[in-house]
TIKESE-988216 format. One record per residue (C-alpha): residue number from 1; x, y, z. Coordinates in Angstrom, 2 decimals. Each point is the difference from the previous one (the first is absolute). Layout:
residues N
ZADO resi       x       y       z
ZADO  NUM       X       Y       Z
...
***
This chain:
residues 466
ZADO resi       x       y       z
ZADO    1    0.00    0.00    0.00
ZADO    2    1.20    3.51   -0.83
ZADO    3    0.11    1.83    3.36
ZADO    4    1.30    3.54    0.45
ZADO    5    3.33   -0.46    1.85
ZADO    6   -0.13    3.54    1.40
ZADO    7   -2.77   -0.94    2.42
ZADO    8    2.45   -2.31    1.81
ZADO    9    1.36    2.71    2.25
ZADO   10    2.53    0.18    2.81
ZADO   11   -2.29   -1.32    2.73
ZADO   12   -3.25   -1.08   -1.57
ZADO   13   -1.88   -0.51   -3.25
ZADO   14   -2.18    2.96   -0.89
ZADO   15   -1.67    1.23   -3.18
ZADO   16   -3.15    1.17   -1.76
ZADO   17   -2.98   -2.29    0.46
ZADO   18   -2.87    2.10   -1.39
ZADO   19   -0.26   -0.02   -3.80
ZADO   20   -2.30    3.03   -0.01
ZADO   21    3.05    2.18    0.60
ZADO   22    2.93   -1.78   -1.67
ZADO   23    0.90   -3.30   -1.55
ZADO   24    0.04   -2.10    3.17
ZADO   25    3.12   -1.75    1.25
ZADO   26   -1.99   -2.12    2.42
ZADO   27   -2.81   -2.14   -1.38
ZADO   28   -1.43   -3.30    1.26
ZADO   29    2.18   -1.73   -2.61
ZADO   30    3.24    1.71    1.06
ZADO   31   -0.84   -0.46    3.69
ZADO   32   -0.59   -3.73   -0.55
ZADO   33    3.48   -0.17   -1.51
ZADO   34    1.46    1.97    2.91
ZADO   35   -1.78   -2.30    2.44
ZADO   36    1.74   -2.93   -1.69
ZADO   37    3.38    1.78    0.16
ZADO   38   -0.39    1.07    3.64
ZADO   39   -1.20   -3.48    1.00
ZADO   40    2.99   -1.54   -1.76
ZADO   41    2.49    2.39    1.57
ZADO   42   -1.42   -0.10    3.53
ZADO   43    0.03   -3.81    0.08
ZADO   44    3.56   -0.13   -1.26
ZADO   45    1.30    2.63    2.44
ZADO   46   -2.32    0.01    3.04
ZADO   47   -2.83   -2.54   -0.05
ZADO   48   -3.46   -0.71   -1.37
ZADO   49   -2.22    1.28    2.85
ZADO   50   -1.03    3.52   -1.06
ZADO   51   -2.51    2.41    1.55
ZADO   52   -1.69    2.35   -2.48
ZADO   53   -2.13    3.14    0.43
ZADO   54   -1.33    2.86   -2.12
ZADO   55   -0.94    3.66    0.32
ZADO   56   -3.29    1.52   -1.19
ZADO   57    1.00    1.41   -3.39
ZADO   58   -2.52   -0.61   -2.75
ZADO   59    2.38   -2.40   -1.73
ZADO   60    1.13   -1.90    3.10
ZADO   61   -2.66   -2.72    0.06
ZADO   62    0.63   -1.23   -3.55
ZADO   63    3.78    0.36    0.24
ZADO   64    0.02   -1.82    3.34
ZADO   65   -1.95   -2.93   -1.39
ZADO   66    2.25   -0.29   -3.05
ZADO   67    3.19    0.27    2.06
ZADO   68   -1.11   -2.65    2.50
ZADO   69   -1.10   -2.30   -2.83
ZADO   70    3.50    0.29   -1.47
ZADO   71    1.62   -0.77    3.35
ZADO   72   -2.14   -3.09    0.47
ZADO   73    1.23   -1.53   -3.27
ZADO   74    3.53   -0.03    1.47
ZADO   75   -0.99   -2.02    3.06
ZADO   76   -0.15    2.84    2.54
ZADO   77   -2.20   -0.31    3.09
ZADO   78   -1.73    3.38   -0.04
ZADO   79   -1.89    1.51    2.93
ZADO   80   -2.25    2.91   -0.91
ZADO   81   -0.68    2.63    2.66
ZADO   82   -2.18    2.02   -2.39
ZADO   83    0.01    3.76    0.42
ZADO   84    3.18    0.90    1.84
ZADO   85    2.46    2.76    0.62
ZADO   86    3.51   -0.89   -1.09
ZADO   87    1.10   -0.07    3.67
ZADO   88   -2.69   -2.59    0.77
ZADO   89    1.71   -2.26   -2.54
ZADO   90    3.35    0.83    1.61
ZADO   91   -1.46   -0.77    3.44
ZADO   92   -1.20   -3.39   -1.19
ZADO   93    3.50   -0.97   -1.16
ZADO   94    1.47    1.15    3.35
ZADO   95   -2.60   -1.14    2.55
ZADO   96   -0.93   -3.43   -1.36
ZADO   97    2.38   -2.90   -0.55
ZADO   98   -1.82   -1.43   -3.00
ZADO   99    0.88    2.55   -2.70
ZADO  100    3.19    0.16   -2.07
ZADO  101   -0.89    3.30   -1.63
ZADO  102   -2.71    2.47   -0.87
ZADO  103   -1.45    1.98   -2.90
ZADO  104   -2.28    3.03   -0.07
ZADO  105   -1.71    1.15   -3.18
ZADO  106    0.27    3.78    0.31
ZADO  107    1.52    3.15   -1.46
ZADO  108    0.22    1.75    3.38
ZADO  109   -0.58    3.74   -0.46
ZADO  110    0.21    0.09   -3.82
ZADO  111   -3.00    1.37   -1.96
ZADO  112   -3.05   -2.17   -0.54
ZADO  113    1.07   -1.35   -3.40
ZADO  114    3.05   -1.73    1.52
ZADO  115    0.36   -3.35    1.72
ZADO  116    2.84   -2.31    0.92
ZADO  117    1.55   -2.79    2.03
ZADO  118    1.88    0.35    3.30
ZADO  119    2.04   -3.02    1.08
ZADO  120    1.56   -1.07    3.29
ZADO  121    1.56   -3.19    1.32
ZADO  122   -0.21   -1.38    3.54
ZADO  123    0.00    2.67    2.73
ZADO  124   -0.99    2.66   -2.55
ZADO  125    3.44    0.29   -1.56
ZADO  126   -0.38    1.79   -3.34
ZADO  127    0.40   -1.92   -3.22
ZADO  128    1.57    2.78   -2.04
ZADO  129    2.81    1.18   -2.26
ZADO  130    1.67   -2.86   -1.88
ZADO  131   -2.71   -2.40    1.21
ZADO  132   -2.67    2.00   -1.84
ZADO  133    2.14   -0.23   -3.13
ZADO  134    0.28   -3.78    0.42
ZADO  135   -3.80   -0.19    0.09
ZADO  136   -0.11    2.06   -3.21
ZADO  137    2.39   -2.45   -1.68
ZADO  138   -2.19   -2.95    1.03
ZADO  139   -2.94    1.81   -1.63
ZADO  140    1.94    0.69   -3.18
ZADO  141    1.37   -3.53   -0.27
ZADO  142   -3.32   -1.58    1.07
ZADO  143    2.06   -2.33    2.15
ZADO  144   -2.77   -0.82    2.47
ZADO  145   -0.26   -2.74    2.59
ZADO  146   -2.91   -2.42   -0.35
ZADO  147   -2.06   -1.34    2.86
ZADO  148   -3.41   -0.24    1.58
ZADO  149   -0.47    2.81    2.46
ZADO  150   -2.43    0.48    2.86
ZADO  151   -2.15    3.03    0.80
ZADO  152   -1.12    0.85    3.53
ZADO  153   -1.35    3.09    1.76
ZADO  154    0.61    1.48    3.41
ZADO  155   -1.14    2.97    2.10
ZADO  156    3.00    1.57    1.74
ZADO  157   -1.11    3.47    1.11
ZADO  158   -1.13   -1.20    3.43
ZADO  159    3.47   -1.40    0.72
ZADO  160    1.57    3.24   -1.25
ZADO  161   -2.16    2.08    2.35
ZADO  162    0.62   -2.37    2.90
ZADO  163    3.77    0.23   -0.45
ZADO  164    0.00    3.80   -0.22
ZADO  165   -2.17    0.29    3.11
ZADO  166    2.56   -2.12    1.84
ZADO  167    2.95    2.31   -0.81
ZADO  168   -1.49    3.52   -0.03
ZADO  169    0.09    1.80    3.36
ZADO  170   -3.32    1.30    1.25
ZADO  171   -0.65    3.60    0.95
ZADO  172   -2.91    2.38   -0.10
ZADO  173   -2.57   -0.38   -2.82
ZADO  174    0.50    2.39   -2.92
ZADO  175   -2.21    1.39   -2.73
ZADO  176    1.59   -0.86   -3.36
ZADO  177   -1.00    0.96   -3.54
ZADO  178    0.85   -2.75   -2.53
ZADO  179    0.13    0.64   -3.77
ZADO  180    0.55   -3.13   -2.09
ZADO  181   -0.24    1.84   -3.32
ZADO  182   -2.59   -2.64   -1.02
ZADO  183    2.81   -2.57    0.05
ZADO  184    0.11   -3.40    1.65
ZADO  185    0.81    1.28    3.52
ZADO  186   -3.56    1.33    0.18
ZADO  187   -1.25   -3.40    1.15
ZADO  188    2.88   -0.58    2.43
ZADO  189    1.45    3.21    1.47
ZADO  190   -3.07    1.33    1.84
ZADO  191   -0.77   -3.48    1.41
ZADO  192    3.54   -0.37    1.33
ZADO  193    0.03    3.37    1.76
ZADO  194   -3.42   -0.61    1.52
ZADO  195    1.25   -3.35    1.30
ZADO  196    2.73    1.97    1.79
ZADO  197   -2.68    2.05    1.74
ZADO  198    0.02    3.21   -2.03
ZADO  199   -2.79    2.03   -1.59
ZADO  200    0.32    0.06   -3.79
ZADO  201   -1.46    2.51   -2.44
ZADO  202    0.08   -1.55   -3.49
ZADO  203    0.79    1.87   -3.22
ZADO  204   -0.03   -1.66   -3.44
ZADO  205    0.08   -3.48    1.54
ZADO  206   -2.47   -1.45   -2.51
ZADO  207    1.81   -2.24   -2.47
ZADO  208   -0.01    1.61   -3.45
ZADO  209    2.63   -0.96   -2.56
ZADO  210   -0.53    3.21   -1.94
ZADO  211    1.37    1.99    2.99
ZADO  212   -2.54    2.81   -0.51
ZADO  213    0.99    2.31    2.86
ZADO  214    3.77    0.25   -0.27
ZADO  215    3.05   -2.10   -0.81
ZADO  216    0.62   -2.61    2.71
ZADO  217    3.46    1.37    0.70
ZADO  218    0.72    1.54    3.44
ZADO  219    3.44    1.21   -1.07
ZADO  220   -1.60    3.09   -1.53
ZADO  221   -1.54    2.64    2.27
ZADO  222   -2.74    0.75   -2.56
ZADO  223   -1.35   -3.55    0.44
ZADO  224   -0.42    0.58    3.74
ZADO  225   -1.91    3.29   -0.22
ZADO  226   -3.29   -1.72    0.88
ZADO  227    1.61   -1.53    3.09
ZADO  228    1.48    3.32    1.05
ZADO  229   -3.38    1.69   -0.20
ZADO  230   -1.84   -2.84    1.74
ZADO  231    2.49   -0.12    2.90
ZADO  232   -0.72    3.65    0.73
ZADO  233   -3.74   -0.40   -0.55
ZADO  234   -0.44   -2.87    2.47
ZADO  235    2.81    0.89    2.41
ZADO  236    1.93   -3.19   -0.66
ZADO  237    3.32   -0.92    1.62
ZADO  238    1.45   -1.39   -3.23
ZADO  239   -0.74   -0.42   -3.69
ZADO  240    1.24   -3.05   -1.88
ZADO  241    0.22   -0.50   -3.77
ZADO  242    0.87   -3.26   -1.75
ZADO  243    1.09   -0.85   -3.51
ZADO  244   -1.68   -2.40   -2.41
ZADO  245    1.45   -3.23    1.39
ZADO  246    0.59    1.03    3.59
ZADO  247    3.78   -0.11    0.25
ZADO  248    0.37    3.78    0.39
ZADO  249   -1.39    2.53    2.45
ZADO  250   -0.42    3.74    0.39
ZADO  251   -0.73    1.73    3.30
ZADO  252   -1.75    3.29    0.80
ZADO  253    0.37    1.49    3.48
ZADO  254   -2.76    1.46    2.18
ZADO  255    0.56    3.46   -1.55
ZADO  256   -0.73   -1.35   -3.48
ZADO  257    3.67    0.21   -0.97
ZADO  258    1.68   -2.34   -2.49
ZADO  259    3.41   -1.50    0.84
ZADO  260    2.30   -1.43   -2.67
ZADO  261    0.57   -3.72    0.44
ZADO  262    3.72    0.37    0.74
ZADO  263   -0.90    2.31    2.89
ZADO  264   -2.46   -2.62    1.26
ZADO  265    2.99   -2.25    0.64
ZADO  266    1.36    2.48    2.58
ZADO  267   -2.42   -0.74    2.89
ZADO  268    0.07   -3.71   -0.79
ZADO  269    3.80   -0.07   -0.07
ZADO  270    0.26    1.89    3.29
ZADO  271   -2.35   -2.48    1.69
ZADO  272    1.62   -3.11   -1.47
ZADO  273    3.57    1.17    0.69
ZADO  274   -0.77    0.02    3.74
ZADO  275   -0.01   -3.81   -0.23
ZADO  276    2.48   -0.37   -2.89
ZADO  277    2.83    2.35    0.93
ZADO  278    2.45    0.45   -2.86
ZADO  279   -2.21   -1.83   -2.49
ZADO  280    0.10    0.79   -3.73
ZADO  281   -3.09    1.78   -1.35
ZADO  282   -0.39   -0.31   -3.78
ZADO  283   -1.61    2.66   -2.21
ZADO  284   -0.07    0.73   -3.71
ZADO  285    2.30    2.27   -1.95
ZADO  286   -2.50    2.90   -0.23
ZADO  287   -0.61    0.29    3.74
ZADO  288    0.63    3.21    1.94
ZADO  289    3.32    0.74    1.69
ZADO  290   -2.12    0.92    3.02
ZADO  291   -0.90   -3.67    0.38
ZADO  292    3.61   -1.07   -0.42
ZADO  293    1.25    2.45    2.62
ZADO  294   -2.81   -0.84    2.47
ZADO  295    0.73   -3.72   -0.17
ZADO  296    3.65    0.68    0.75
ZADO  297   -0.90    2.39    2.84
ZADO  298   -2.14   -2.68    1.65
ZADO  299    2.64   -2.69   -0.07
ZADO  300   -0.82   -1.71   -3.29
ZADO  301    2.01   -0.62   -3.14
ZADO  302   -1.62    1.64   -3.05
ZADO  303    0.24   -2.04   -3.23
ZADO  304   -0.94    1.76   -3.26
ZADO  305   -0.85   -2.66   -2.61
ZADO  306   -1.76   -0.82   -3.25
ZADO  307   -3.66    0.90   -0.51
ZADO  308   -2.25   -3.03   -0.34
ZADO  309   -1.79   -2.14    2.56
ZADO  310    1.99   -3.11   -0.91
ZADO  311    3.33    1.82    0.29
ZADO  312   -0.83    1.53    3.38
ZADO  313   -1.35   -3.29    1.34
ZADO  314    3.08   -1.94   -1.11
ZADO  315    2.39    2.61    1.43
ZADO  316   -1.83   -0.08    3.33
ZADO  317    0.26   -3.78    0.10
ZADO  318    3.72    0.19   -0.79
ZADO  319    0.65    2.56    2.76
ZADO  320   -2.57   -1.37    2.47
ZADO  321   -1.64    3.43    0.04
ZADO  322   -3.19    0.49    2.06
ZADO  323   -1.36    2.84   -2.19
ZADO  324    0.11    1.28   -3.55
ZADO  325   -2.01    2.18   -2.31
ZADO  326   -0.38    1.96   -3.19
ZADO  327   -1.27    3.42   -1.00
ZADO  328   -2.83   -1.78   -1.83
ZADO  329   -1.53   -1.19    3.29
ZADO  330    1.35   -3.54    0.24
ZADO  331    0.87   -0.59    3.66
ZADO  332    1.76   -3.24    0.98
ZADO  333   -0.09   -0.96    3.68
ZADO  334    1.98   -2.88    1.48
ZADO  335   -0.80    0.88    3.60
ZADO  336   -3.04   -2.05    1.08
ZADO  337   -0.61   -0.82   -3.66
ZADO  338    1.45   -1.95   -2.92
ZADO  339    2.04    2.71   -1.72
ZADO  340   -2.16    0.44   -3.09
ZADO  341   -1.81    3.18   -1.06
ZADO  342   -3.59    0.08    1.23
ZADO  343   -1.93    3.27   -0.03
ZADO  344   -2.63   -1.28    2.43
ZADO  345    2.51   -1.26    2.55
ZADO  346    2.02    3.22   -0.31
ZADO  347   -3.23    1.94    0.61
ZADO  348   -0.50   -2.03    3.18
ZADO  349    3.46    1.01    1.19
ZADO  350   -0.74    3.70   -0.57
ZADO  351   -3.29   -0.45    1.83
ZADO  352    1.90   -1.69    2.84
ZADO  353    2.42    2.94    0.27
ZADO  354   -2.84    2.48    0.46
ZADO  355   -2.24   -2.29    2.05
ZADO  356    2.64   -0.94    2.58
ZADO  357    1.83    3.32    0.25
ZADO  358   -2.98    2.28    0.46
ZADO  359    1.75    2.46   -2.34
ZADO  360   -1.52    1.36   -3.23
ZADO  361    1.71   -1.38   -3.10
ZADO  362    1.13    3.46   -1.13
ZADO  363    2.23    0.34    3.09
ZADO  364    2.19   -2.93   -1.08
ZADO  365    1.56    2.35   -2.59
ZADO  366    0.66    2.94    2.32
ZADO  367    3.55    1.33   -0.09
ZADO  368    1.01   -1.45   -3.35
ZADO  369    2.17    2.21   -2.23
ZADO  370   -1.90    2.32   -2.31
ZADO  371    0.94   -1.04   -3.51
ZADO  372   -1.77    0.09   -3.36
ZADO  373   -0.64   -3.43   -1.46
ZADO  374   -1.88   -0.45   -3.26
ZADO  375   -2.53   -2.72   -0.76
ZADO  376    1.19   -2.63   -2.45
ZADO  377   -0.08    1.19   -3.61
ZADO  378   -0.98   -2.57   -2.62
ZADO  379    1.33    0.91   -3.44
ZADO  380   -1.16   -2.09   -2.98
ZADO  381    2.78   -1.91   -1.76
ZADO  382   -0.51   -3.18   -2.00
ZADO  383    0.87   -3.37    1.49
ZADO  384    2.37   -0.52   -2.92
ZADO  385    1.95    3.21    0.73
ZADO  386   -0.18    0.66    3.73
ZADO  387    2.95   -2.12    1.17
ZADO  388    2.28    1.30   -2.74
ZADO  389   -0.89    3.60    0.91
ZADO  390    0.72   -0.65    3.69
ZADO  391    3.34   -1.60   -0.81
ZADO  392    1.02    3.05   -2.03
ZADO  393   -1.23    2.52    2.60
ZADO  394    1.82   -1.90    2.74
ZADO  395    3.27    0.08   -1.96
ZADO  396   -0.36    3.77   -0.37
ZADO  397   -0.55    0.80    3.69
ZADO  398    2.53   -2.38    1.57
ZADO  399    2.76    1.94   -1.75
ZADO  400   -1.16    3.26    1.61
ZADO  401   -1.54   -0.66    3.44
ZADO  402    0.06   -2.51    2.84
ZADO  403   -2.58   -2.63   -0.97
ZADO  404   -1.64   -3.23    1.10
ZADO  405   -0.65   -2.30   -2.96
ZADO  406   -1.63   -3.10    1.47
ZADO  407   -3.31    0.93   -1.69
ZADO  408    0.15    2.68   -2.66
ZADO  409    1.97    2.90    1.40
ZADO  410   -0.29    1.96    3.27
ZADO  411    1.93    3.26   -0.38
ZADO  412    1.37    2.01    2.93
ZADO  413   -0.04    3.64   -1.09
ZADO  414    1.51    0.99    3.39
ZADO  415   -1.34    1.98    2.96
ZADO  416   -3.00   -2.30    0.47
ZADO  417   -1.25    0.13   -3.60
ZADO  418   -0.42   -3.25   -1.90
ZADO  419   -1.88   -1.50   -2.91
ZADO  420   -0.65   -3.55   -1.11
ZADO  421   -1.19   -1.53   -3.26
ZADO  422   -0.63   -3.66   -0.82
ZADO  423   -1.94   -2.15   -2.43
ZADO  424   -3.34   -1.27    1.27
ZADO  425   -0.22   -3.78    0.12
ZADO  426   -3.80   -0.03   -0.23
ZADO  427   -0.85    2.57   -2.69
ZADO  428    1.50    1.86   -3.00
ZADO  429    1.29    2.87    2.12
ZADO  430    3.02    1.56    1.59
ZADO  431   -0.51    0.93    3.65
ZADO  432    1.68    2.98    1.62
ZADO  433    0.10    1.65    3.41
ZADO  434    1.81    3.00    1.51
ZADO  435    0.77    1.50    3.39
ZADO  436    1.69    3.20    1.21
ZADO  437    0.06    2.43    2.89
ZADO  438   -1.54    2.90   -1.92
ZADO  439   -1.83    0.78   -3.24
ZADO  440    3.09    1.31   -1.80
ZADO  441    2.02   -3.18    0.56
ZADO  442   -3.01   -2.17   -0.80
ZADO  443   -0.52    1.71   -3.35
ZADO  444    3.69   -0.34   -0.79
ZADO  445   -0.11   -3.75    0.63
ZADO  446   -3.09   -0.38   -2.19
ZADO  447    1.54    2.01   -2.84
ZADO  448    3.18   -2.06    0.04
ZADO  449   -1.84   -3.27   -0.56
ZADO  450   -2.81    1.22   -2.25
ZADO  451    2.38    1.94   -2.26
ZADO  452    1.91   -3.22   -0.57
ZADO  453   -3.18   -1.98   -0.71
ZADO  454   -1.04    2.57   -2.62
ZADO  455    2.76   -1.40   -2.20
ZADO  456   -2.01   -3.20   -0.54
ZADO  457   -2.99    0.27   -2.37
ZADO  458   -1.45   -3.25    1.40
ZADO  459   -0.43    1.66    3.40
ZADO  460   -3.32    1.89    0.17
ZADO  461    0.40    3.09    2.21
ZADO  462   -3.04    1.90   -1.28
ZADO  463   -1.95   -0.22    3.27
ZADO  464    2.91    0.86    2.30
ZADO  465    0.13    3.42    1.63
ZADO  466    3.16    0.96    1.85
***
């Protein structure tokens, strides 16, 4: 079968599934083939017992059925958990002994026309990088295992809730606004927080794969405007936003204020470092220097690393880190948890901080340095061109400034000003972020990077204002 190789990305498989918008990459036929390839690879490398879930995108039901059917022809023993967040699949591979790996049919926060496949082995370790490329080769060669598989079903949410209730510390009940963005967490997040004894005000928690209210992406402040307003309207203690498959979280404080996800790591790191003195805390390349300095000031070892949930998770496992995170809202907790990124569990930890301390969430950021940090810019650049452009831009800046090049290039423009640019692993974009102590230095950092990117006609800067 002719499958677009560009959808086999750094840490998952993701492409267009809705033919009303584009020629689809993911069809029942291609997903059947991928189910055969994944089943073949997982049995060869990890085992045949695979747990499988799906999000609520319009294409997920048909793609799920085709994918599972393909897996069954290879002899896999498949357990369906039906509608699931990606972290529920991860939990299943970590909590139970009878799974060798897991799959979720999802495209996370991508627009409604996308879908994809997320893969993990036992204990939620990401199947990524070269492994994804091996699965592609199995597809292309049609070198599939043959066998008679088994299909079972299981309900796991009750065990998930029970486990979280056993590890989260109790405090005073809070009022919490939850916005699921019409994604899959709408049927799980409010139930979990109510089980912990809190009052929940629901926003956009009805499942709707067209995502009619806003993009299910809590990284962007604009997607949390409804939460910000509702927190103030009802006098809530916290507002929580989730992404489309539940592995990312955004948090709004009691004043209706948005906090970038890298800043959200600060109160968590301070709390965790009390029990893990000197521990490494891992964060992605685009994270604020404020986070880096605060980790060091509270006895931790800051580790700036590659963007991507699989990269952060693997680095944490290597270093035995109790905490990691990304600017996109992935938060990985190893303390009282399994180390994988789970937006709902992370939300419970933020709730715990406020509930047990008696302090408003806004006060956890008091006294931090006053710097200017931009949101993440996403600049269109084709999948075919983006890595070549980044390689060239990196070569230019490393000759002129101190740089970190583990993921694109992070450029130190001196005196607290920096900029970073990398190729997105999930979409045809470059991603950029900047930070400085004042507007003048911030603009200088932006100009330095954007002026270089203007040299490449394949980079679309039309919507960027500096």
